[in-house]
FIZA-876858 format. One record per residue: residue number from 1; chain; z, y, x of N, C-alpha, C in turn. Coordinates in nm, 4 decimals, decimal comma. Layout:
N
PT  num  cadena       npz       npy       npx      capz      capy      capx       cpz       cpy       cpx
PT  NUM       A         Z         Y         X         Z         Y         X         Z         Y         X
...
// end
This chain:
202
PT  num  cadena       npz       npy       npx      capz      capy      capx       cpz       cpy       cpx
PT    1       A   -8,2835    4,3188   -7,9921   -8,1721    4,3356   -8,0637   -8,0648    4,1914   -7,9820
PT    2       A   -8,1407    4,0873   -7,9735   -8,0634    3,9620   -7,9159   -8,0328    4,0120   -7,7593
PT    3       A   -8,1593    4,0596   -7,6867   -8,1318    4,0817   -7,5668   -8,0189    4,1960   -7,5385
PT    4       A   -7,9908    4,2766   -7,6326   -7,8935    4,3806   -7,6209   -7,7473    4,3278   -7,6164
PT    5       A   -7,7710    4,2291   -7,7285   -7,6276    4,1528   -7,7395   -7,5807    4,0856   -7,6235
PT    6       A   -7,6957    4,0123   -7,5830   -7,6796    3,9180   -7,4329   -7,6376    4,0133   -7,3496
PT    7       A   -7,6625    4,1183   -7,3020   -7,6238    4,2216   -7,1975   -7,4803    4,2302   -7,2191
PT    8       A   -7,4339    4,2781   -7,3533   -7,3274    4,2926   -7,3805   -7,2187    4,1859   -7,3452
PT    9       A   -7,2559    4,0722   -7,4026   -7,1738    3,9732   -7,3596   -7,1524    3,9432   -7,1959
PT   10       A   -7,2681    3,9392   -7,1543   -7,2493    3,9050   -6,9967   -7,1981    4,0431   -6,9291
PT   11       A   -7,1737    4,1637   -6,9653   -7,1034    4,2653   -6,9200   -6,9580    4,2463   -6,9529
PT   12       A   -6,9166    4,1979   -7,0686   -6,7947    4,1593   -7,1203   -6,7378    4,0294   -7,0209
PT   13       A   -6,8125    3,9350   -7,0171   -6,7764    3,8381   -6,8953   -6,7445    3,8614   -6,7619
PT   14       A   -6,8187    3,9547   -6,7144   -6,8249    3,9826   -6,5771   -6,6742    4,1019   -6,5746
PT   15       A   -6,6433    4,1766   -6,6611   -6,5268    4,2478   -6,6579   -6,4204    4,1440   -6,6779
PT   16       A   -6,4206    4,0568   -6,7263   -6,3153    3,9497   -6,7757   -6,2716    3,8818   -6,6388
PT   17       A   -6,3893    3,8337   -6,5757   -6,3889    3,7548   -6,4456   -6,3087    3,8578   -6,3271
PT   18       A   -6,3543    3,9548   -6,3342   -6,3301    4,0774   -6,2385   -6,1561    4,1010   -6,2528
PT   19       A   -6,1094    4,1061   -6,3712   -5,9931    4,1381   -6,4019   -5,8736    4,0034   -6,3675
PT   20       A   -5,9467    3,8631   -6,3416   -5,8805    3,7540   -6,3254   -5,8119    3,7584   -6,1977
PT   21       A   -5,7013    3,7463   -6,1698   -5,6138    3,7075   -6,0550   -5,6258    3,5508   -6,0263
PT   22       A   -5,6796    3,5612   -5,8889   -5,6843    3,4201   -5,8188   -5,5487    3,3754   -5,7435
PT   23       A   -5,4693    3,3009   -5,7723   -5,3614    3,2831   -5,7033   -5,3898    3,1789   -5,5764
PT   24       A   -5,3823    3,1926   -5,4780   -5,3927    3,0969   -5,3570   -5,2588    3,0417   -5,3308
PT   25       A   -5,2640    2,9288   -5,3173   -5,1205    2,8416   -5,2716   -5,0905    2,8654   -5,1470
PT   26       A   -4,9535    2,9211   -5,1322   -4,9218    2,9117   -5,0009   -4,7905    2,8162   -4,9744
PT   27       A   -4,7657    2,7267   -4,8714   -4,6798    2,6302   -4,8648   -4,5744    2,6909   -4,7749
PT   28       A   -4,4604    2,7559   -4,8549   -4,3937    2,8455   -4,7814   -4,2671    2,7486   -4,7332
PT   29       A   -4,2533    2,6528   -4,7705   -4,1309    2,5657   -4,7242   -4,1702    2,5036   -4,5906
PT   30       A   -4,3051    2,4591   -4,5829   -4,3534    2,3753   -4,4839   -4,3652    2,4925   -4,3810
PT   31       A   -4,4277    2,6329   -4,3988   -4,4543    2,6909   -4,2961   -4,3336    2,7559   -4,2331
PT   32       A   -4,1956    2,7764   -4,3244   -4,0536    2,7950   -4,2740   -4,0251    2,7042   -4,1768
PT   33       A   -4,0168    2,5680   -4,2250   -3,9919    2,4515   -4,1128   -4,0649    2,4485   -3,9936
PT   34       A   -4,1966    2,4721   -3,9949   -4,2705    2,4771   -3,8873   -4,2449    2,5923   -3,7742
PT   35       A   -4,2134    2,6938   -3,8515   -4,2117    2,8150   -3,7656   -4,0715    2,7868   -3,6807
PT   36       A   -3,9795    2,7316   -3,7649   -3,8296    2,7376   -3,7198   -3,8481    2,5835   -3,5923
PT   37       A   -3,9244    2,5069   -3,6179   -3,9373    2,3839   -3,5105   -4,0034    2,4414   -3,3914
PT   38       A   -4,1263    2,5011   -3,4073   -4,2086    2,5537   -3,2794   -4,1265    2,6590   -3,2121
PT   39       A   -4,0569    2,7716   -3,2689   -3,9854    2,8488   -3,2133   -3,8632    2,8144   -3,1370
PT   40       A   -3,8091    2,6990   -3,1972   -3,6941    2,6407   -3,1088   -3,7387    2,5563   -2,9934
PT   41       A   -3,8817    2,4828   -3,0160   -3,9030    2,4269   -2,8981   -3,9338    2,5192   -2,7824
PT   42       A   -4,0134    2,6219   -2,8183   -4,0277    2,7183   -2,7306   -3,8896    2,8028   -2,6689
PT   43       A   -3,8207    2,8223   -2,7406   -3,7018    2,9201   -2,6813   -3,5783    2,8371   -2,6543
PT   44       A   -3,5967    2,7194   -2,6817   -3,4640    2,6023   -2,6737   -3,3420    2,6302   -2,7493
PT   45       A   -3,3740    2,7339   -2,8545   -3,2378    2,7479   -2,9463   -3,2515    2,6868   -3,0722
PT   46       A   -3,1726    2,6830   -3,1560   -3,1665    2,6369   -3,2874   -3,1567    2,7590   -3,3933
PT   47       A   -3,2546    2,7978   -3,5059   -3,2574    2,9138   -3,5290   -3,1760    2,9211   -3,6409
PT   48       A   -3,0877    2,8136   -3,7019   -3,0235    2,8088   -3,8005   -2,9025    2,7182   -3,7852
PT   49       A   -2,7975    2,7347   -3,8143   -2,6785    2,6568   -3,7900   -2,6855    2,5256   -3,8493
PT   50       A   -2,6301    2,4276   -3,7797   -2,6607    2,2946   -3,8333   -2,5663    2,2598   -3,9414
PT   51       A   -2,6287    2,1921   -4,0415   -2,5109    2,1619   -4,1487   -2,4908    2,0231   -4,1324
PT   52       A   -2,3590    1,9762   -4,1554   -2,3241    1,8473   -4,1857   -2,3770    1,7905   -4,3048
PT   53       A   -2,4380    1,6653   -4,2873   -2,5134    1,5824   -4,3960   -2,4211    1,5486   -4,4900
PT   54       A   -2,4297    1,5373   -4,6290   -2,3580    1,5155   -4,7048   -2,3650    1,3725   -4,7429
PT   55       A   -2,2402    1,3140   -4,7585   -2,2241    1,1624   -4,8240   -2,2812    1,1363   -4,9312
PT   56       A   -2,3700    1,0353   -4,9559   -2,4029    1,0152   -5,1080   -2,4016    0,8809   -5,1489
PT   57       A   -2,3200    0,8258   -5,2629   -2,3309    0,7094   -5,2816   -2,4571    0,6557   -5,3298
PT   58       A   -2,4882    0,5314   -5,2975   -2,6192    0,4830   -5,3293   -2,6176    0,4566   -5,4912
PT   59       A   -2,7317    0,5019   -5,5510   -2,7182    0,4420   -5,6954   -2,7542    0,2876   -5,7131
PT   60       A   -2,6715    0,2211   -5,8151   -2,6960    0,0746   -5,8304   -2,8311    0,0319   -5,8562
PT   61       A   -2,9462    0,1203   -5,9184   -3,0558    0,0491   -5,9687   -3,1132    0,0434   -5,8075
PT   62       A   -3,0803    0,1236   -5,6995   -3,1518    0,1120   -5,5640   -3,1327    0,0103   -5,5048
PT   63       A   -3,0360   -0,0430   -5,5565   -3,0079   -0,2060   -5,4773   -3,0546   -0,2964   -5,5568
PT   64       A   -3,0797   -0,2760   -5,6632   -3,1553   -0,3809   -5,7346   -3,2807   -0,3837   -5,7422
PT   65       A   -3,3761   -0,2701   -5,7290   -3,4957   -0,2487   -5,7611   -3,5825   -0,3183   -5,6617
PT   66       A   -3,6627   -0,3841   -5,6687   -3,7761   -0,4429   -5,5549   -3,8573   -0,3365   -5,5143
PT   67       A   -3,9229   -0,3440   -5,3985   -4,0262   -0,2334   -5,3458   -4,1155   -0,2213   -5,4384
PT   68       A   -4,1713   -0,3261   -5,4873   -4,2888   -0,3524   -5,5581   -4,2700   -0,3075   -5,6945
PT   69       A   -4,1578   -0,2832   -5,7335   -4,1284   -0,2453   -5,8726   -4,0906   -0,0801   -5,8818
PT   70       A   -4,0688   -0,0320   -5,7739   -4,0645    0,1465   -5,7952   -4,1253    0,1860   -5,8790
PT   71       A   -4,0732    0,2961   -5,9389   -4,1524    0,3575   -6,0471   -4,2528    0,4579   -5,9863
PT   72       A   -4,3304    0,5269   -6,0510   -4,4408    0,6125   -6,0355   -4,3486    0,7337   -5,9842
PT   73       A   -4,2530    0,7613   -6,0732   -4,1776    0,8982   -6,0318   -4,0821    0,8739   -5,9003
PT   74       A   -4,0591    0,7486   -5,8808   -3,9870    0,7332   -5,7524   -4,0875    0,7570   -5,6273
PT   75       A   -4,2100    0,6852   -5,6270   -4,2968    0,7186   -5,5214   -4,3363    0,8612   -5,4979
PT   76       A   -4,3333    0,9146   -5,6376   -4,3611    1,0637   -5,5932   -4,2704    1,1455   -5,5147
PT   77       A   -4,1193    1,1141   -5,5428   -4,0177    1,1459   -5,4696   -4,0326    1,1264   -5,3069
PT   78       A   -4,0535    0,9972   -5,2912   -4,0709    0,9469   -5,1456   -4,2004    1,0240   -5,1021
PT   79       A   -4,2746    1,0324   -5,1719   -4,4171    1,1096   -5,0899   -4,3669    1,2573   -5,0614
PT   80       A   -4,2796    1,3241   -5,1522   -4,2548    1,4679   -5,1341   -4,1633    1,4819   -4,9940
PT   81       A   -4,0902    1,3914   -4,9936   -3,9675    1,3687   -4,8673   -4,0775    1,3547   -4,7489
PT   82       A   -4,1619    1,2760   -4,7637   -4,2212    1,2579   -4,6153   -4,3032    1,3695   -4,5874
PT   83       A   -4,3949    1,4486   -4,6861   -4,4419    1,5759   -4,6572   -4,3652    1,6699   -4,6093
PT   84       A   -4,2336    1,6566   -4,6409   -4,1460    1,8152   -4,6006   -4,1267    1,7541   -4,4500
PT   85       A   -4,1004    1,6334   -4,4247   -4,0705    1,5940   -4,2843   -4,1667    1,6078   -4,2111
PT   86       A   -4,2972    1,5670   -4,2602   -4,4249    1,6072   -4,1788   -4,4337    1,7312   -4,1295
PT   87       A   -4,4191    1,8597   -4,1929   -4,4336    1,9932   -4,1632   -4,3681    2,0054   -4,0510
PT   88       A   -4,2726    1,9442   -4,0029   -4,1928    1,9874   -3,8645   -4,2431    1,9474   -3,7728
PT   89       A   -4,3667    1,8532   -3,7706   -4,4393    1,7822   -3,6881   -4,5595    1,8213   -3,6687
PT   90       A   -4,6001    1,9711   -3,7136   -4,7165    2,0184   -3,6945   -4,7644    2,0378   -3,5605
PT   91       A   -4,8691    1,9576   -3,5123   -4,9097    1,9666   -3,3808   -5,0483    1,9250   -3,3387
PT   92       A   -5,0950    1,9717   -3,2307   -5,2246    1,9252   -3,2045   -5,2480    1,9677   -3,0360
PT   93       A   -5,3437    1,9513   -2,9774   -5,3627    1,9785   -2,8420   -5,3588    2,1130   -2,8002
PT   94       A   -5,3936    2,1713   -2,9132   -5,4177    2,3396   -2,8753   -5,2730    2,3930   -2,9002
PT   95       A   -5,2003    2,3681   -3,0034   -5,0531    2,4032   -3,0145   -4,9448    2,3685   -2,9323
PT   96       A   -4,9736    2,2205   -2,8783   -4,9027    2,1868   -2,7595   -4,9118    2,2701   -2,6269
PT   97       A   -5,0412    2,3185   -2,6115   -5,0743    2,4024   -2,5027   -4,9982    2,5218   -2,4964
PT   98       A   -5,0095    2,5799   -2,6290   -4,9784    2,7106   -2,6379   -4,8421    2,7157   -2,6350
PT   99       A   -4,7523    2,6122   -2,7034   -4,6084    2,6119   -2,6667   -4,5746    2,6007   -2,5181
PT  100       A   -4,6321    2,5241   -2,4374   -4,6103    2,5010   -2,3152   -4,6223    2,6514   -2,2463
PT  101       A   -4,7218    2,7285   -2,2726   -4,7415    2,8487   -2,2209   -4,6590    2,9464   -2,2354
PT  102       A   -4,6276    2,9459   -2,3633   -4,5254    3,0532   -2,4153   -4,3900    3,0201   -2,3592
PT  103       A   -4,3534    2,8818   -2,3409   -4,2378    2,8449   -2,2877   -4,2082    2,8930   -2,1603
PT  104       A   -4,2796    2,8685   -2,0803   -4,3263    2,8837   -1,9323   -4,2937    3,0538   -1,9052
PT  105       A   -4,3449    3,1219   -1,9698   -4,3537    3,2564   -2,0125   -4,2300    3,3284   -2,0309
PT  106       A   -4,1442    3,2709   -2,1351   -4,0302    3,3396   -2,2016   -3,9244    3,3755   -2,1135
PT  107       A   -3,8959    3,3059   -1,9769   -3,7732    3,3570   -1,9091   -3,7969    3,5129   -1,8498
PT  108       A   -3,9200    3,5000   -1,8015   -3,9675    3,6554   -1,7756   -3,9811    3,7625   -1,8931
PT  109       A   -4,0146    3,7123   -1,9904   -4,0319    3,8133   -2,1375   -3,8994    3,8591   -2,1992
PT  110       A   -3,7659    3,7503   -2,1512   -3,6504    3,7777   -2,2047   -3,5576    3,8829   -2,1429
PT  111       A   -3,6233    3,9007   -1,9763   -3,5421    4,0049   -1,9235   -3,5877    4,1467   -2,0046
PT  112       A   -3,7142    4,1576   -2,0193   -3,7742    4,2881   -2,0671   -3,7190    4,3063   -2,2308
PT  113       A   -3,7027    4,1744   -2,3019   -3,6514    4,2042   -2,4244   -3,4952    4,2663   -2,4232
PT  114       A   -3,4019    4,1765   -2,3217   -3,2880    4,2014   -2,3286   -3,2820    4,3710   -2,2733
PT  115       A   -3,3736    4,4225   -2,1919   -3,3351    4,5547   -2,1438   -3,3782    4,6550   -2,2353
PT  116       A   -3,4430    4,6049   -2,3469   -3,4900    4,6820   -2,4736   -3,6194    4,7528   -2,4231
PT  117       A   -3,6945    4,7161   -2,3468   -3,8251    4,7517   -2,3079   -3,9427    4,6928   -2,4084
PT  118       A   -3,8976    4,5740   -2,4512   -4,0052    4,5189   -2,5373   -3,9118    4,4960   -2,7056
PT  119       A   -3,9867    4,4681   -2,7729   -3,9311    4,4542   -2,9051   -4,0200    4,3528   -3,0215
PT  120       A   -3,9422    4,2829   -3,0851   -4,0054    4,2089   -3,1847   -4,0456    4,2680   -3,3155
PT  121       A   -4,1691    4,2954   -3,3280   -4,1983    4,3588   -3,4664   -4,1979    4,2666   -3,5976
PT  122       A   -4,2459    4,3002   -3,6925   -4,2181    4,2393   -3,8066   -4,3423    4,1771   -3,8675
PT  123       A   -4,4435    4,1584   -3,7885   -4,5666    4,0926   -3,7995   -4,5783    3,9901   -3,7124
PT  124       A   -4,4960    3,9432   -3,6330   -4,4983    3,8346   -3,5543   -4,5369    3,8434   -3,3967
PT  125       A   -4,5406    3,9765   -3,3625   -4,5842    4,0434   -3,2142   -4,4746    4,0832   -3,1511
PT  126       A   -4,4909    4,1088   -3,0108   -4,3972    4,1944   -2,9433   -4,4587    4,3137   -2,9020
PT  127       A   -4,3901    4,4285   -2,8970   -4,4151    4,5583   -2,8812   -4,3601    4,6313   -2,7726
PT  128       A   -4,4203    4,7256   -2,7211   -4,3368    4,8066   -2,5993   -4,2760    4,9083   -2,6812
PT  129       A   -4,1408    4,9289   -2,6292   -4,0153    5,0080   -2,7125   -4,0231    5,1131   -2,5929
PT  130       A   -3,9956    5,0921   -2,4683   -3,9741    5,1842   -2,3749   -4,0156    5,1366   -2,2361
PT  131       A   -4,0520    5,2435   -2,1487   -4,0893    5,2126   -2,0250   -3,9608    5,2553   -1,9145
PT  132       A   -3,8716    5,2917   -1,9856   -3,7686    5,3441   -1,9260   -3,6951    5,2386   -1,8019
PT  133       A   -3,6514    5,3004   -1,6837   -3,6336    5,2168   -1,5686   -3,7122    5,1125   -1,5188
PT  134       A   -3,8353    5,1190   -1,5292   -3,9408    5,0274   -1,4780   -4,0246    5,1121   -1,3816
PT  135       A   -4,0323    5,0424   -1,2556   -4,1428    5,1065   -1,1771   -4,2846    5,0572   -1,2046
PT  136       A   -4,3666    5,1180   -1,1058   -4,5161    5,0855   -1,1248   -4,5715    4,9448   -1,1617
PT  137       A   -4,4753    4,8425   -1,0745   -4,5116    4,6894   -1,0462   -4,4535    4,6284   -1,1693
PT  138       A   -4,3228    4,6750   -1,2264   -4,2781    4,6292   -1,3344   -4,3386    4,6560   -1,4549
PT  139       A   -4,4051    4,7904   -1,4638   -4,4843    4,8106   -1,5653   -4,5963    4,7632   -1,6012
PT  140       A   -4,6682    4,7158   -1,4853   -4,7894    4,6259   -1,4766   -4,7530    4,4954   -1,5179
PT  141       A   -4,6462    4,4411   -1,4537   -4,5987    4,2867   -1,5128   -4,5873    4,2986   -1,6514
PT  142       A   -4,5071    4,3728   -1,7006   -4,4912    4,4081   -1,8657   -4,6235    4,4235   -1,9296
PT  143       A   -4,6964    4,4429   -1,8903   -4,8286    4,4633   -1,9709   -4,8876    4,3625   -1,9734
PT  144       A   -4,9025    4,2668   -1,8697   -4,9719    4,1520   -1,8408   -4,8885    4,0353   -1,9281
PT  145       A   -4,7591    4,0365   -1,9420   -4,6753    3,9621   -2,0397   -4,7055    3,9648   -2,1617
PT  146       A   -4,7154    4,1125   -2,2185   -4,7359    4,1410   -2,3473   -4,8497    4,0842   -2,3969
PT  147       A   -4,9767    4,1375   -2,3218   -5,1068    4,0975   -2,3666   -5,1011    3,9405   -2,3708
PT  148       A   -5,0680    3,8521   -2,2633   -5,0832    3,6950   -2,2882   -4,9983    3,6660   -2,4022
PT  149       A   -4,8791    3,6808   -2,4078   -4,8018    3,6609   -2,5272   -4,8103    3,6628   -2,6559
PT  150       A   -4,9081    3,7872   -2,6946   -4,9584    3,8196   -2,7927   -5,0859    3,7385   -2,8533
PT  151       A   -5,1489    3,7170   -2,7148   -5,2840    3,6427   -2,7307   -5,2567    3,5028   -2,7731
PT  152       A   -5,1377    3,4490   -2,7014   -5,0988    3,3030   -2,7454   -5,0629    3,2948   -2,8668
PT  153       A   -4,9819    3,4021   -2,9085   -4,9144    3,3955   -3,0664   -5,0243    3,4029   -3,1583
PT  154       A   -5,1093    3,4919   -3,1364   -5,2453    3,4908   -3,2504   -5,3168    3,3797   -3,2694
PT  155       A   -5,3355    3,3140   -3,1120   -5,3953    3,1721   -3,1575   -5,3291    3,0714   -3,2242
PT  156       A   -5,1590    3,0836   -3,1868   -5,1138    2,9875   -3,2442   -5,0639    2,9942   -3,3937
PT  157       A   -5,0852    3,1195   -3,4671   -5,0746    3,1332   -3,5897   -5,1988    3,0552   -3,6786
PT  158       A   -5,3290    3,0762   -3,5722   -5,4479    3,0365   -3,6473   -5,4599    2,8942   -3,6549
PT  159       A   -5,3954    2,8334   -3,5302   -5,3939    2,6857   -3,5465   -5,2836    2,6090   -3,6258
PT  160       A   -5,2009    2,6763   -3,6594   -5,0730    2,6369   -3,7328   -5,1382    2,6626   -3,9175
PT  161       A   -5,2091    2,7746   -3,9225   -5,2481    2,7793   -4,0600   -5,3572    2,6834   -4,0916
PT  162       A   -5,4317    2,6475   -3,9876   -5,5386    2,5522   -4,0001   -5,4600    2,4110   -4,0386
PT  163       A   -5,3911    2,3739   -3,9724   -5,3065    2,2401   -3,9893   -5,2429    2,2407   -4,0922
PT  164       A   -5,1798    2,3621   -4,1380   -5,1180    2,3611   -4,2968   -5,2011    2,3957   -4,4091
PT  165       A   -5,3534    2,4109   -4,3755   -5,4547    2,4484   -4,4584   -5,3962    2,5492   -4,5532
PT  166       A   -5,3688    2,6554   -4,4727   -5,3236    2,8140   -4,5177   -5,4549    2,8798   -4,5381
PT  167       A   -5,4901    2,9468   -4,6329   -5,5981    3,0222   -4,6513   -5,6054    3,1408   -4,5608
PT  168       A   -5,7287    3,1826   -4,4730   -5,7028    3,2751   -4,3790   -5,6598    3,4240   -4,4427
PT  169       A   -5,6877    3,4426   -4,5679   -5,5967    3,5765   -4,6414   -5,4437    3,5675   -4,6397
PT  170       A   -5,4110    3,4344   -4,6051   -5,2658    3,4378   -4,6249   -5,1946    3,4273   -4,4930
PT  171       A   -5,2812    3,4289   -4,3944   -5,2282    3,4356   -4,2416   -5,0921    3,5324   -4,2153
PT  172       A   -5,1155    3,6620   -4,2917   -5,0110    3,7514   -4,2698   -4,8789    3,7221   -4,3114
PT  173       A   -4,8739    3,6217   -4,4182   -4,7440    3,5493   -4,4444   -4,6592    3,4940   -4,3757
PT  174       A   -4,7756    3,3888   -4,3169   -4,7297    3,2903   -4,1915   -4,6651    3,3540   -4,0752
PT  175       A   -4,7412    3,5044   -4,0556   -4,6844    3,5712   -3,9411   -4,5514    3,6132   -3,9336
PT  176       A   -4,5210    3,6582   -4,0629   -4,3746    3,7440   -4,1184   -4,3198    3,6353   -4,0891
PT  177       A   -4,3323    3,4967   -4,1437   -4,2492    3,4075   -4,1328   -4,1808    3,3616   -3,9850
PT  178       A   -4,2733    3,3682   -3,8915   -4,2607    3,3431   -3,7488   -4,1682    3,4747   -3,7017
PT  179       A   -4,2142    3,5747   -3,7607   -4,1622    3,7025   -3,6815   -4,0100    3,7032   -3,7077
PT  180       A   -3,9801    3,6468   -3,8175   -3,8035    3,6249   -3,8589   -3,7638    3,5215   -3,7642
PT  181       A   -3,8471    3,4316   -3,7411   -3,7889    3,3484   -3,6439   -3,7703    3,3851   -3,4826
PT  182       A   -3,8652    3,4632   -3,4594   -3,8470    3,5272   -3,3098   -3,7439    3,6286   -3,3089
PT  183       A   -3,7152    3,6928   -3,4179   -3,6183    3,7991   -3,4103   -3,4665    3,7453   -3,4059
PT  184       A   -3,4639    3,5992   -3,4783   -3,3589    3,5396   -3,4822   -3,2933    3,4872   -3,3558
PT  185       A   -3,3990    3,4486   -3,2719   -3,3746    3,3818   -3,1202   -3,3908    3,4824   -3,0191
PT  186       A   -3,4377    3,6181   -3,0387   -3,4404    3,7052   -2,9402   -3,3021    3,7344   -2,8877
PT  187       A   -3,2972    3,7496   -2,7489   -3,1674    3,7838   -2,7106   -3,1039    3,9378   -2,7318
PT  188       A   -2,9769    3,9375   -2,7166   -2,8881    4,0834   -2,7451   -2,9679    4,1880   -2,6662
PT  189       A   -2,9858    4,2917   -2,7288   -3,0301    4,4108   -2,6732   -3,1890    4,4201   -2,7149
PT  190       A   -3,2174    4,3320   -2,7965   -3,3855    4,3264   -2,8055   -3,3951    4,4540   -2,9233
PT  191       A   -3,5265    4,5173   -2,9546   -3,5338    4,5898   -3,0650   -3,6147    4,4850   -3,1540
PT  192       A   -3,5658    4,5179   -3,2997   -3,5988    4,4392   -3,3919   -3,6663    4,5228   -3,4859
PT  193       A   -3,7869    4,5094   -3,5314   -3,8329    4,5822   -3,6685   -3,8104    4,5297   -3,8101
PT  194       A   -3,7455    4,5756   -3,8808   -3,7153    4,5290   -4,0091   -3,8343    4,5527   -4,1052
PT  195       A   -3,8129    4,4997   -4,2011   -3,9254    4,5047   -4,3330   -3,9955    4,6226   -4,3551
PT  196       A   -3,9004    4,7094   -4,3302   -3,9170    4,8724   -4,4121   -3,9824    4,9376   -4,2531
PT  197       A   -4,0094    4,8772   -4,1567   -4,0554    4,9326   -4,0369   -3,9700    4,9896   -3,9598
PT  198       A   -3,8524    5,0084   -3,9952   -3,7416    5,0662   -3,9030   -3,7105    4,9966   -3,7803
PT  199       A   -3,7063    5,0350   -3,6642   -3,6457    4,9584   -3,5469   -3,4999    4,9622   -3,5263
PT  200       A   -3,4156    4,8626   -3,5022   -3,3080    4,8571   -3,4578   -3,2678    4,7700   -3,3333
PT  201       A   -3,1726    4,8145   -3,2542   -3,1408    4,7293   -3,1549   -3,0636    4,6026   -3,1792
PT  202       A   -3,0843    4,5018   -3,1289   -2,9996    4,3658   -3,1736   -2,8752    4,3631   -3,0763
// end
């Protein structure tokens, strides 16, 4: 009888654990700022309009409080601010090498994007949209550029995910954030894939 009850309890516990949803943290703000900075470094454009800094008057307690007397809450705010700024500087040897490679390739890539031969999909990669107007040599060149670019992007996403401690299961979210930045900076004439999968010409 006891064995039957124990089995029932174990079964119910397993069912309960199976229904529990595990929420994995995703640093959306840090990922967005990092993607914006990296794409800007590669393509030499700002993805967002510059905002004029707002003038703020210093609070009186800021002037009177000594550094040693800063409250715990104050230190948390400062730590948070530094963390957000740090996201803009996500880098290592591999990321720098990938950015240099992609920056060097971009002028050749841009020509095919402008003509509509290549497009920016919604997963952070480029795709062939049309072979029209290209001879055999140009088609071979486009294929080489496509493969090299997507390979670098795949490695870039993996490295950024590691740096931001993003779980591998969440890397598609990171790719979609980068996809929007690539699309924002793509030249006129580029094919852009929307969230719903529809392609439009920029």
